[in-house]
N, C-alpha and C positions, 0 to 999 in steps of 0.2 A: 219774490219777485215784486209780491204785492207790496210788500212794505217799502220798496224803493220806489215805488210808483203811485204818489199821493193824487195825481190825476188822472188814475186809472189806465195809463198806457198800457197796452198788452200786445205781445207778439203778432196778434191777428188784426189789430184794431187800426183803423187808418184814417187819417185827415188829410190825405194827400193833397186833394186841391185845395184847400187852403194853404197849405206848406208852399205848393207850386206859386199861387197868386202872391204871396206874401216876398217869396225869392226874385219872382220878375218885377214886382213892384220895387223892392231896395235895391236891384241890381246894380243901378248906378253908383250907389254908396258903397257897395260891397267890393266893386271893382277899383274904387281909389283906395280902401283899406287894404285890398292885397297888394295893391301896387306899392302902397307905402311900407309894405313888411320887408321888403328887400331880399326877398328870398333867392337863394342860388338856384341855376337852372336845374342841377341833380338833388335839390331838395326832396326829401321823405316828409310827406305831409299827411295827418291823420285828421279827419272831419267827424268830430263825435256828434251824434244826433243828426246825420247829414239828411234825412228826410229823403226828397225826391232826387237829391243829387245835383241841385242845379249850382249851389254854390262850390261844390267839388269839383265839378267839372270847370268851372271859372277857374278855379286854382290851377287844375292840370292844364288848361289851355294857355293860361299865363307863363307857365313854367315850360312847357314844351316836353318832347319825348324823353328826355334825360330824367325827369323827374319821377316819384314813385306816389302817389296821390290814393289814399284809402278812405273810404267812406263807411262808417258805422252807424247803424239804426238798429233800434229793437224791433221795428214794424217791418214785418215779411212784405205786407202791401206796398210800403213805401219804397223797399228795395226793389221790388218787380217795376214800381213806376220810375226808379232811377237807372233801369237796366241799358238805356241808351245813353248813359253818360260818358261814353268814349273811353280815354284811356284813364280809367279810375278802377280799383278793386273796390269791391262791396261786400262787407261781411254783416251778419245778423249777429249782434252783440248787445249786452245792456251796457249802457254808458256807466252805470254803477259796478261794473264787474266786466272792465276790459280783458280782453285775452290775445294781448301781445308781449314779446318778450321786453325785457327792460333795455332801455337805452337804442330804441328802435328808429324815432321820429327827429326830426328836426323841429317841427312846428306841428303843434296839437291845437286845433281849431275848434271852437264849440259855440253856436249861436243859440240863443235860447232854449237850451237844453237843462241847465243846472235847475231851474224851477221846476222842472219835472220829477226831480229827485229828493228823496227825504233825507240823505245824507250827503250831500254836494261836498264837505270837506273830503270824505273818503273817496269820491270820486276824483276830485282834483288831485288826490296824493296818488291816485293811479296813472292820471294824466301825468303827472310829474316824473313817476317812475318810467313810463313810456319814454322820455326825453332822452336824447343823445347829449352830452356835455354842450353846454352853450346854447341849447334848444329852449323854445319859448313854448308857453300856453298862452294863448290868445283869446279871449272870452269876449263874447258881443251878448248884450243883452237891451231888448226894448223896452219902453215903456217906464223909466226910472222918473220921468217928468210928465205930467198932465197932457194929454193929446189933444189938439183943437181939430174938431171937424166944423163946427157951426160957429164961425168966427163972427158972426152978427147975433149968435144967442149962446152967450157964456152959461148962463142958468142951464140951459139944455145940455150943453157940453157936460157940466158938472152931473148932471142927474142921470144922464147915460152912463157916465163911468162908475158912479156908485152903483148904480142898478146891475152892471155887468160883474161888480164885485160880490155884490150879496148873490147873484145868481150863482157864480161858481162856488163861493162858499157853501152855498145851500145844496149845490149837486154833489159835490165831493166831501161834506161834512169837514169843511176847514175852517180853522181860526183865523181872525186877522192876522197875527204873528206868523202863520202858516205861509199866507201870501207875501207878506211884507219883509220876509228874510232876505230873498234874493237881492235886495236894496243895497244890502251891506257886502256886495261882491269884492272889495278891495280886503275886507277883513277876512271872507272866507279864504281867498287866495292866501293871504299872510299865514293862516290857521293850518294850510295845506303844506306849510313848509316852502312856498313860493315868496321870491323877491319882487314885489311890484314896482313896474317900470312905467311906462307910460301910460296914462289913463285920458282918454278922450271921449267926448259925448258929440255926436255928429246929429246936428239938426236934418231929417229929412221932412223937405218942404216941397210942396206942390200947389201951383196957381194954375189958371188956365193959360195955354190948353194943356189938357190931360192927355196922356198917351192912352193906348188901349190897355197896357198892362197897369195904369194907374185905375182906370174904371173897373177893369176887372176885379182887382183889390177891393175897392171900396164897395162894390156891388155885390159881390160874391162872398168874399172873405168876411167882409164888416157888415154890410146892411143885412145880408141873409145867414151866413154863417156864426156870426158872433151877436148879433142884436136880433131882430125879428121879434116875433111873438112869444119868445120865452122872457123877454125882458118886461112884458105887459103887467105882470103882478107886483112889479118892482118900481114902477112909476105911478105917478097921480095921472089922473084921467086927461089933464090939460098936457102934461108932459109926452104922454101917448100920442096924442093926436098931433102935437108938434114934430115928435120923431117920425110918426107916418107922413105928415105933409111935406117934410124935407126930403124924405128918402124914397118916395114915390114917383116914378118916371113920368107919369101924367100929370102932375102937380106944376104949376106954373114956378113954383119956387123950388124945384127939385134941385137939391145942392150941387150935384155933378154938372148942372148946366147953368148954374149962376155964374155971371161973370166976376163976381166978387169971392168966389169959392177961394179959400186960402187954408191948406191943411200943413199943421205940423206935428211930428214926431219925432222921439228922439232914439238913437242906437249908441249905447255905451260901450267903448272897446277897452279893454284892458289887457295890457301885455305884462307878462310875468316870466321869471326864470328860476330855475332851480336853485 
């Protein structure tokens, strides 16, 4: 299992809070994606890497009682957090080694999961095998284009992004190509024997006024959970002071309170068939 988990995911490891904050933040865009899929009310849907089950529940609520929706995640704490997910089944399993019969699902959905696997092509082949005739694999991946947090300070955006990459490579012993491989999502699908159809990149964009879900995502998942003190060794003194200045709620320039706050990130969605 360790070989299939380059980011050290394990059955009892949890980052449920960050997953929930991201899912609630991006919920408006996810609802649009799911609505555009045109799923039948009786569809069978598998969510691979379901986390705390927010997207899984969203699909179930969209389709109604006739659908069968199942979420799979390696982390037992994530599944415990998802237990209130309503009309969905939850299974603890490794995305790299699915445990379902062939030709079971009309849709296999997976968001920000393949980058956690050392052999994404093998995982995609397993997803393909789980499809019914005319079924689809739909993958969503964020971060193919640089994000913008500090619209008024592009050099700081660049420095923080670089520091994040350096931190994760050092923490997990990764090379540049290990973290960049996921950018070839279309090629990974093709190598797994899937025929790529629509590919769409959605701009996830936020300006004032920010919702509670927006603020929770930025403050908890990004400022504290992704940035924070651990980036300090990878920034110059000036960059670190600027980052602290813009992310300190006591600062007059706290970025989430600025009227000119403008955030952009992307979510790329690829549909493919066997």
